[in-house]
C-alpha positions as CSV (number, residue, x, y, z in Angstrom):
1,M,37.9,59.9,-38.1
2,E,39.2,61.9,-41.1
3,N,42.2,63.5,-39.4
4,M,43.5,60.4,-37.9
5,I,47.2,60.4,-37.5
6,E,49.0,57.0,-37.9
7,I,52.2,56.5,-36.4
8,G,54.7,53.5,-35.9
9,A,57.0,52.8,-33.1
10,I,60.5,51.1,-33.3
11,D,62.1,50.0,-30.0
12,D,63.9,47.0,-28.7
13,E,61.9,47.2,-25.4
14,T,58.8,45.4,-25.4
15,M,57.2,47.1,-22.6
16,L,57.9,50.6,-24.0
17,L,56.1,49.6,-27.2
18,Q,53.2,48.2,-25.0
19,S,53.2,51.7,-23.1
20,F,53.0,53.6,-26.2
21,A,50.1,51.4,-27.4
22,N,48.3,51.9,-24.3
23,W,48.8,55.7,-24.3
24,F,47.9,56.3,-27.8
25,A,44.7,54.0,-27.5
26,S,43.3,56.8,-25.3
27,T,44.2,59.5,-27.7
28,P,41.3,60.1,-30.1
29,D,43.1,61.5,-33.3
30,I,46.4,59.4,-33.3
31,R,46.6,55.7,-33.7
32,L,49.7,53.6,-33.4
33,T,49.3,51.1,-36.4
34,A,52.7,49.3,-36.2
35,T,55.6,48.4,-34.0
36,A,58.8,46.8,-34.3
37,A,61.9,45.8,-32.5
38,S,64.3,46.9,-35.4
39,V,64.4,49.2,-38.2
40,D,64.7,46.0,-40.4
41,E,61.4,44.7,-39.0
42,Y,59.6,47.8,-39.4
43,L,60.6,48.2,-43.0
44,A,59.6,44.6,-43.9
45,R,55.9,45.6,-43.0
46,Q,53.5,46.5,-45.9
47,G,51.8,50.0,-45.2
48,A,54.0,51.0,-42.2
49,P,53.2,54.9,-41.1
50,T,56.0,57.1,-42.3
51,I,55.6,58.9,-38.9
52,V,57.9,56.9,-36.7
53,L,58.8,56.8,-33.0
54,L,62.4,55.8,-33.3
55,D,64.9,54.4,-30.6
56,L,67.5,56.8,-30.7
57,D,70.0,54.3,-28.8
58,P,69.1,51.0,-30.6
59,R,71.4,48.0,-29.8
60,P,74.4,48.3,-32.8
61,R,73.0,44.8,-34.5
62,R,69.9,46.4,-35.1
63,C,71.0,49.8,-36.8
64,S,71.9,48.3,-40.3
65,S,69.0,49.9,-41.9
66,M,68.6,53.3,-40.5
67,P,69.6,54.9,-43.7
68,D,66.9,52.9,-45.5
69,L,64.4,54.3,-43.0
70,I,65.4,58.0,-43.5
71,T,65.2,57.1,-47.1
72,V,61.8,55.7,-47.1
73,C,60.3,58.2,-44.9
């Protein structure tokens, strides 16, 4: 599909990430292409989408790269 929207998701809850994957699997024009438990892990991926569903209440130890995510996106 030409107009496919690729998104990523960052959350430390594995069940929520799996729920996103299941939900987007049934959406024809949106594809979840990358998931990660932390911002650091997400930014380490090559070619990660710039549209990101982000956990707004991440554990403090997982927030060190939040400014980098904003800069990259």
